[in-house]
Every structure is written in structure tokens, then in C-alpha cells.
GUBA-711144 format. One record per residue (C-alpha): z, y, x. Coordinates in Angstrom, 3 decimals, decimal comma, padded with zeros to 6 digits, m for minus. Layout:
N
VOGU         zz         yy         xx
VOGU          Z          Y          X
...
//
This chain:
178
VOGU         zz         yy         xx
VOGU    095,708    080,854    076,609
VOGU    097,572    084,076    077,252
VOGU    096,123    086,838    079,368
VOGU    098,071    089,165    081,568
VOGU    097,772    092,007    079,022
VOGU    099,301    089,993    076,192
VOGU    102,417    088,602    077,857
VOGU    102,799    090,332    081,215
VOGU    102,337    086,938    082,873
VOGU    099,223    085,926    084,807
VOGU    096,565    083,850    083,059
VOGU    096,141    080,160    083,831
VOGU    093,136    080,971    086,016
VOGU    095,044    083,635    087,954
VOGU    098,052    081,383    088,322
VOGU    096,463    078,119    089,469
VOGU    093,125    079,070    091,013
VOGU    092,110    081,055    094,071
VOGU    089,052    083,219    093,527
VOGU    086,326    083,184    096,171
VOGU    083,082    085,126    095,977
VOGU    079,541    084,857    097,300
VOGU    077,624    088,128    097,047
VOGU    073,909    088,933    096,972
VOGU    072,845    085,301    096,964
VOGU    069,402    084,702    098,479
VOGU    069,251    088,465    099,248
VOGU    069,146    089,359    095,555
VOGU    071,366    092,415    095,067
VOGU    074,375    092,024    092,805
VOGU    073,700    088,369    092,002
VOGU    077,279    087,481    092,816
VOGU    078,927    084,141    092,105
VOGU    082,595    083,222    091,866
VOGU    084,206    079,959    092,960
VOGU    087,603    079,184    091,436
VOGU    089,386    076,769    093,779
VOGU    092,333    074,756    092,483
VOGU    095,035    073,437    094,813
VOGU    093,751    069,886    094,151
VOGU    090,451    071,052    095,793
VOGU    088,368    071,006    092,608
VOGU    086,132    074,086    092,393
VOGU    084,730    075,742    089,281
VOGU    081,511    077,712    089,677
VOGU    081,243    080,842    087,520
VOGU    079,479    084,180    087,512
VOGU    081,274    087,035    089,252
VOGU    082,214    090,047    087,145
VOGU    079,450    092,135    088,752
VOGU    076,592    089,695    088,039
VOGU    073,714    091,398    086,159
VOGU    074,012    088,913    083,274
VOGU    077,482    090,286    082,546
VOGU    076,344    093,927    082,731
VOGU    074,571    096,343    080,405
VOGU    074,847    094,241    077,254
VOGU    072,215    091,727    078,337
VOGU    071,478    088,896    075,941
VOGU    070,979    085,328    077,152
VOGU    067,886    083,643    075,758
VOGU    068,311    080,215    077,362
VOGU    070,209    078,215    079,948
VOGU    068,407    075,365    081,654
VOGU    070,019    072,709    083,859
VOGU    066,577    071,183    084,593
VOGU    066,124    072,236    088,223
VOGU    062,815    070,510    088,903
VOGU    060,635    067,827    087,351
VOGU    062,816    065,125    088,913
VOGU    066,229    066,803    088,908
VOGU    068,329    067,646    085,884
VOGU    071,994    068,516    086,332
VOGU    072,576    067,227    082,786
VOGU    071,798    063,680    083,962
VOGU    074,668    063,791    086,446
VOGU    077,064    060,890    085,731
VOGU    080,226    060,244    087,711
VOGU    082,577    057,289    087,496
VOGU    085,756    056,026    089,064
VOGU    088,478    057,587    091,116
VOGU    086,138    058,630    093,924
VOGU    083,633    060,129    091,427
VOGU    080,749    057,889    092,457
VOGU    077,310    058,784    091,224
VOGU    077,744    062,539    091,213
VOGU    074,877    064,555    092,634
VOGU    075,645    065,954    096,085
VOGU    075,154    069,706    096,345
VOGU    074,629    072,008    099,305
VOGU    075,666    075,671    099,354
VOGU    072,290    076,853    098,052
VOGU    071,659    074,039    095,574
VOGU    070,582    075,496    092,213
VOGU    072,806    074,525    089,281
VOGU    070,970    076,162    086,412
VOGU    068,516    078,855    085,441
VOGU    069,466    081,530    082,942
VOGU    066,782    083,494    081,102
VOGU    067,628    086,768    079,395
VOGU    065,891    088,337    076,409
VOGU    064,670    091,223    078,613
VOGU    062,527    088,787    080,628
VOGU    064,825    088,568    083,661
VOGU    065,637    085,096    084,979
VOGU    068,558    084,224    087,222
VOGU    069,329    081,081    089,187
VOGU    072,974    080,104    089,603
VOGU    073,731    078,329    092,893
VOGU    076,523    075,996    093,916
VOGU    077,854    078,259    096,745
VOGU    079,769    075,285    098,217
VOGU    079,034    071,777    099,437
VOGU    080,374    068,976    097,296
VOGU    079,838    066,452    094,543
VOGU    078,870    067,711    091,106
VOGU    081,474    066,438    088,644
VOGU    080,246    068,098    085,463
VOGU    078,167    070,887    084,042
VOGU    079,269    072,938    081,064
VOGU    077,137    071,729    078,159
VOGU    079,015    074,038    075,754
VOGU    077,124    077,064    077,098
VOGU    073,834    075,445    076,082
VOGU    074,823    075,648    072,408
VOGU    076,798    078,876    072,732
VOGU    075,405    080,994    075,636
VOGU    077,624    083,923    074,708
VOGU    080,584    081,999    076,188
VOGU    079,076    082,703    079,597
VOGU    079,371    086,430    078,972
VOGU    082,565    086,528    076,926
VOGU    084,699    084,121    078,984
VOGU    082,990    083,525    082,355
VOGU    086,154    082,296    084,105
VOGU    087,283    079,892    081,399
VOGU    085,102    078,346    078,685
VOGU    081,943    079,961    080,112
VOGU    082,011    078,252    083,508
VOGU    078,771    076,812    084,925
VOGU    079,881    073,650    086,730
VOGU    082,740    071,758    088,382
VOGU    082,258    070,679    092,009
VOGU    084,483    068,500    094,183
VOGU    084,177    069,158    097,935
VOGU    084,583    066,241    100,335
VOGU    088,223    065,783    101,289
VOGU    087,571    066,476    104,977
VOGU    085,654    069,664    104,067
VOGU    088,108    070,959    101,469
VOGU    089,733    073,428    103,884
VOGU    086,468    074,699    105,377
VOGU    084,538    074,885    102,098
VOGU    085,492    078,513    101,609
VOGU    084,157    079,668    104,982
VOGU    081,410    082,152    104,245
VOGU    082,996    083,119    100,935
VOGU    084,844    086,373    100,315
VOGU    088,423    086,801    099,157
VOGU    089,208    088,887    096,068
VOGU    090,102    091,892    098,261
VOGU    086,935    091,643    100,361
VOGU    084,877    091,345    097,188
VOGU    086,499    094,412    095,643
VOGU    085,727    096,342    098,863
VOGU    082,049    095,387    098,571
VOGU    082,016    096,472    094,919
VOGU    083,519    099,858    095,784
VOGU    080,941    100,337    098,585
VOGU    078,163    099,505    096,110
VOGU    079,515    102,055    093,642
VOGU    079,733    104,751    096,318
VOGU    076,156    104,194    097,527
VOGU    074,643    103,553    094,099
VOGU    076,553    104,808    091,058
VOGU    074,224    102,880    088,727
VOGU    075,562    099,413    087,929
VOGU    073,492    096,481    089,125
//
């Protein structure tokens, strides 16, 4: 997959996906999430560039899709054209918990309403993918919004420009990274 630096052309993600952002989830500063929305309405949940996990050389100790005693995102099974059987998620539904070697723990949320199609099991075996390639191989999950909600699913999310404005305001008020 070529990046913009290598060929002068946009990457696959930049070409086919629209980036949406949710900042300071659950009032936790800098815990920003990114939703990559494809034109076919499928959404990929990733960490935003400013998320603390991607800053300051943090090391990931573990990633856990077990949300509660009765709910594991790894047990999500979908079938058929209408993706029956997928777990339904709300905007603040937790997808996974990520523990870092410095003792910090972060919860990644869905950010949108929809049916969970898959979680990225590759990051369980290779957590560094989450940090090295958060928008591609290091994604968290794939969510499919209901057809009738596909246009309104991004309400409450920020565009790339709005997100960059928030980042520049953060830098001007607090020069230390999150």
C-alpha cells in the first residue's frame, strides 16, 4: 500500500474513507478516537493520532476484548447478507481495553451506533500494529450502521478540519503533549 510520501498519490485510506473524530471521550482529555467511514457505510474504529497510546513511546502490555463477565467482543459472529448475529453497539459501547506497561489503561469506545462486524484479532498477537499502523492493520473494529442511520451516524463527530482546530487549541493552551 503506497503512502502519499512515496508516490505523491493519496493512500487507500485517504482516498476511500472519510475521517471523523470523537474527542475527549467520557471527559478524559486527549482520549480521541477516529472513525473511518467508507462510501458503502462501513465504519472502521481506530485511535486518533493524538491518543495517549500513540504518544511518548508508550508500550502496550495487553489488549482485551472481554468487556464484562458476560460480554466478549471476540465471540461476535455475523452471518448472511444482513450480518445477522452481530452485537449491536451504542455510541459509548466499549470495544476493548488496552493496558500499557506504565500502568495506564484505556477503554476504546464504538463512537457510533451500529452492528459489530468484526474485531481485529491481529492486534492481540501483535499489539505494536495498533501504534505503527493505527489507520490500516492496527484498527480496533469494523461497525456497520443501520441503513436508515447511515447519514446521521456522524452527527456529533468532528471533521478532519474541526479536529485539527481542537489539536491546535490544545497545543496553544498546553504545550505538553497529552
